[in-house]
N, C-alpha and C positions, 0 to 999 in steps of 0.2 A: 218663423222657422220655414225654410225652403223644403218644398216637396221633394222626395226622391224621384229622379228621372226614370224613364222606362227601363234604361239599361240596368240600373241597380235593382229594381222591383223584379225585373226578368232573371237577374242573377241570383238575387237572395231568395226570391219566390214569395217572401211575405216582408211585412214592415219590420223594422227593428223592434218596434213596440210589440207586436204580435210575437216575435220570437222571445221577448222577455216575459211573455205571460201576463201583460198588464196593458193598460191602455195609455198610449202617448197622450191622448186627447186630454185624459185626466190630469195627467202631469203638466202638460204645458197649459192647460186652461186653468184648471182649479188651483194649481200650485205655481203659476207663472211667476211669482215673486221669490219663490224658494230657490236659493242659489244652489244648494245642495242637489236639488233634483236636477237642475240645468247642468251641473257638473257631471252627476252620475250618467246623464243620457249623453253628454259629450264624450265622456271616456268610454262608454259602450260603443257608441257609434264608430270611434277610432279602432277599438279592439275588434270590432266586426269587421272593418274594412281591412285591418291587418290579417286577421285570420283567414278571410277569402283570399287575399293576395298570396299568402303562404300556401294556402290549399292548391291554389292554381299552379303556383311554382312547383309544387310537389307532383301535381299530376303530370306537368311537362317533362319533369326529370325522370319520372316514371315511363314516359312515352320514349325518352331518349335513352332508357336504361342506364342511367348515370347512377350507380349503386351509392357511391360516396355522397352525391348531394342528396339523394333519397334518405339516407339515414340522418343526414343533417337537418333537412327540412321536415322530416317526421317529427323530430324532437321539437323544433321550432313550432310546427303546427300544432302539436299537442299542448305545448305551453300557451300558445296564442287561445286555444280553445278553452283552456282552464281559466285563463284571465276573463275571458267572454262569458263563462258560465258564471264565475265569482261576481262580476259585476252585474249580470242579469238578477242574481240573487240579492245583491246589495240594493238594487232598483226595487224589487218587491218588498223587502224589509222596510226601505225608506218609504214607499207608499203606503205600507201598512201603518207606519207611525203617523202619517197624515191623517189616515181613516180613523185611527184609534183617538187622536187628537180632536177630530171632529166630534166624535161619538162622546167623548168626555166633556167637550164643550156644551153638546147639546143637552146631555145629561144635568150639568151644573145649571143650565139656564132653565130647566125643567123643574128643578128641585130646590 
């Protein structure tokens, strides 16, 4: 996986994984063969970029006092934020399933 450039780190402030409240390292290293992990992170990355782009367009529209565009972009930005939040929660839940699976496998091997 390619590292984020300084522009994205500067714009976003933290890594996508930190924003998701989980460790990207645990997902890409421990679950590298998990296609669902890969797909969730791919979707989350796209949702994050979309959300940031819409938020930037909204800020620009506000600077231009374009009330019609502000109204439209506000709805779109809120929708993108909701999608991003839902994907973040999906990642958390999916990673929990990996951790629960590892715990159950360890318990079965001991018992």
